[in-house]
N, C-alpha and C positions, 0 to 999 in steps of 0.2 A: 793433977794427973788423972784422978778418977773421972773428972768431967770430960777430959780428952778421950779416955777410953769409952765412956758412955756415948759420946757423939760418934765415935768410930763404929760402935755397935749399931747405932741408929742407921748408919749408912747401909748396913746389911740387914735392915728390916726389923730392928728391935726398937720399939718406942721407949724413950727415956724422958726424964724431966727436962733435960736441956734441949731436946729436939723433938718436935712434933712430926711424926711420920705422915707423909702426904700421899701415900699409896697403900694398896692392900697386898697381902701375901696370900697364896693359896697352894695347896698340894697338887700333885698330878691329877687326882680325880676331879678336883674343882676346876683345874685348868682345862681338862678334857671337855668339860661341860661348856666352858667359855668358847672353845674353838668351834662349836656348832652354831653359835649365835651370829646372825648376819650383822649385828650392830658392833661386833668386836673385831678389831684388827689384831692379827697375830704378828708380833715383831721379834725377830731373832737379831740380837745385838752383837753376835760374834763376828769373827773375820769371815771374809768370803770363802777362804779355804776351809774353815770349819763348817760353814754352811753347806758347801758342796759335798762334804764327806757324809752328810746326813742331817736332815732338819725335819721339823714337824710340818706336815703337809699344809699348804696354804699360807706359810709364813713369808713375810717380807724380810729382807736382810738389810740392815743399816748398821755398820760397825760403830759401836759406841766409843771406841778409841780414836776414831777419826775426828779431826778438828771441825769438820763440817757436819757432824752428826745431827745437831739440833736444826741446822739450816735445812737439811734434807727432810727431817721429820715435819717441819712446818710447811714444806712444799707439798707434801703428799698426804698428810694425816690431819683430818678435821678434828676439832676439839669436842665435837658432840658425839664422838665415838669412844668406846673404852679400848684401851691398848693393853693387850695381854703380852707381856714381855718375858723373854727368857734368854739365858746364855748356857754355858757349859755346866756351871755348878751353882749358879745363883748370885754370885758376887758382882759381876759386871752388870747383870740385869737389875740388881738392887740399886746400884749407882745410877743407871739409866732411868729407873723408875723414879728415883728421887729428883733427878733433873727435869724429867717430864712433868712430874707432879708440880714442881716449882713454876712451870710454864702454864699451868692450868689444865693439863690433861688428866683425865681419870685413868688410873693405871693399876693393873694387877700383875704382880710378879710371881713367877714360878719358883717356889722354894726347892732348892736342890738342882735346879736347872734341867737340862735335857738328860743329864745322867740319871736323875731321879725318875724322869719320864720313861726312860728305857728300862730302868730296873723294875718298874711296874708292868712291863710287858707291852707297852704302848708302841705303836709303829713310828718309824721315821722314813723319809724318802730322800732320794738323791735327785729327784726331778728338779731341773734348774729353772723351769718356767714358773712364773708367778701365778698363783692359783687363788681365785676368790670363790667362796662357798656361800650359797644361799639356800633357803628352804622354801618350798612351795606351800600353798595353803593347807595341804593335808600333811605336811611334814616331810615330803620327799626332798632329797638333796640334789642341788644343781651346782656343778662346778665349772668355772670358766678358767681356761688355761691361756695366758697371754703368750702366744707363740712368736709372732713378728708382724709388724705393720698392720695389715687388715686380716691376718690369719688368726682365727679363734677356734679353739677346741672346747667343746661343751660336753659334759657328762650328765645324763639325767636318767635315773631309774634303770641303770644297766644298759642304756642306749648311748651311742656315740654320735655326736652331731658336730660336723666340721664346716666352717664357713671360710670361703676364699683361701684354700690352702695353696702355698707356694713352697717349693723345696729350697730355694735360695734367693736371698735378697742382700745385696752388698756383700759383706764378709760373714753373713750369718746363714747357716745351713740348718734346715729343719729335718730331723730324721724321722720321717713318717713311717718308714719300714719297721721301726721299733714300737710304734703306737698301735693301739687296736684299730681294726677296720671300722669304717664309718657305716652306721646304719642310715644316716641321712647326711648328704653332702650338698651344700648350697654355695653357688657361685653368683656374685652380683652382676659382673660384666666382664668384658673381654680383655681388659688391660693386663699386662704381664704380671703385675703385682697383686692380681686377684685371680686370674685364670691361668692354671698351670697343668698341662696334660699329664706330666709325670707324677705330680702329687695326687691327682685324681685317680690315676691307675694304681698307685701304691696304697691308697685308702679304700679302694673299691673291691667288692665281691659281686657275685651275681645277684645278691640280695640288697645291695646298696641302692637307696633311692637318691638319684642325682637330680637336683632341681636347679634350674638356671633360666636365663632369658633366651630368647629365640637365637640371637647371634652366637652365643657360646655353645648351644646345642648343635647348631650347624657346624661350627668349627671342630667340636669334639666328635661329632658323628652320632650322638645319642644324648638323651636327657629329657627329663620331664619339664616342659616349658611353662613358665608362669609369666604373665605380663602384669603391668601395673593394675591393681584392683582385683586380681585373682585371689582366691582363698582356697586352701586345700586342707581337709581333715585327714591327718596322717594316722591318728589313733584316737581312741576315746578321750585321751587327756592331752593331745598334741595337735595344734593347728599352725599353719603357716600362711601368712598374708604377704603378697608382694605389693610394695608401695613405691611411689615415684622416687627417683634419685637423679638429679640433673644439675647442671650449671644454669644460673640465671643472671650472671654478671656479664655485661657486654665485653667482648674480647676473649671470653672463656667458654662461650657456648659450644665450641667445637669439641671440647674435652669430653663432655658427657651430655649429649643431646637429649632433650626432653622426650620421654616415651620409650627410650631404648633400654635403659639399665634398671635394675631392681635394688630397692632396700627390702628388708624383710622384718616382719613382726612375728615372733614366735610366741605362742601361748602354751606353756607347759604346766598342767595342773593348776591353772589360775595365775601363774607367774608370767607377766607380759614383758618381753624382751625385744627391743628395737635395735636392729643392726642396720645403720643408715646407708652403708655403702658409700660411693663417692657422690657427694651431693653438696649443695649449698643450703642456706636457710630458706627453703622454698615454702610457698603458701600452703601446700598440702600437709605440712607438718602440723598444722592446726587441727587436722582431722585424726591425728594419732593420739588416742586418749588412754588414760589410766596406765601409763608405762611405769613398770617397776625398775627396769634396767635399760639404759640406753648407751649405745656405742656410737659416738659422733666423730666424724673425721675433721682434721684440722691441718691443712697444708695448701695454701694458695700457690699458684693459680688454679689448682686442680679441684680443691674442695673449699673449705671455709677458712677464713681468718679467725683469730681468737675471739674477736668481737662478734663475728657471725655465730660462732660456736656458743657463746654466752647467750646471744639472742635466741638461738634455736632451743637451748636448754630451758630458757624461761617460757617458751611457747609449749614445749612438750611436757615440762615439769616431771621428769623422772625422779624416782626416789634415789636411784644411784646412777651416776654418770661416769662413764669411761671415755675420756678423749682418746682416740686412736688414729692410726694412719697419719701421724703428725710429723714423720721424718725429722728434719732439723728445726722445726717450728718450736719455739719455747712456749709450752703450755703451763708452766709452773704458776703463772698468775691467775689461772682460771678459777681455782678454789676461792681466792679472795674476791674475784669479781661476782661470784655466785653466793657469797656469804649472806645469810639471812633469807635465802630463797627456799630453804628446806631441801636442798639437793646435796647428797653426799657424793663429792667429786673424788674419784680415785684415779690417780695417775700411775699407769703401769708401763712397762717397757714394750710398747707397741710401735716404737719408732721404726 
């Protein structure tokens, strides 16, 4: 009986002689430090209903009680990253941490769960968008919000940068009216899933810098035009480069003709971010160097196949890769295809 009790205690984070704990525990203070590190994934293992009521900013949600919990984890979380896991009180997360540890993941569990987190006065959010947090070379924070498809919201040092905003795609509507106005708004090309006049108007003020290609500036009636190869210094710590984005597969050339559309490379305080727009694995990608974060599209016939995406990633060699614009394309196999390449593949809900 004592052995049974001891093993049950081990499940909740207490090491015993009968069971070697395969994860670490930490208090809210230590957990808060972990959430600022780009090498750490924050994982909320509660139900979606609990998650939507309030969660720690930047957390992914995978319900540990669901039968496909570990399958989902393996699809989106690489084993070379630390997983910081929490639940309501620490019980479910301890169980999840033990399961993850058994699969070879490095895991840190929040003692007391989100209840202890809130008791120490730390904030939670009801933002339903997935958020990834990075730090620049001088320690400033950059946050990426996965909105939908090719729409990305980026926060940097008090500035709002939005790329390819659209108000509605399929059954998903983005409430831009509730978001901060954009300081910089970038559009890659004219297609409806990238260029949306209503979204641009909702995000714009008379101080917003709207950057796009020639065609979209003509359609909207204004905009700062960049063509492939152009570079703009937006501030002392912020530059934007327009790079080629086009189709090069026979039979697909009409979708994105060479020279018309833009991809963008943003450099913020030394952090280099490549947002590819609608493109295939074109030769010019070899000229895009020292990329920290890359957003690469994946849905043929308009952009890349998964094999093209993998090829492009190997050419660019970003530290972190977000497949996006993937629609119904199954990108779950991409992390395995890039295993050993030193690329952290993060699959978010950009479908």
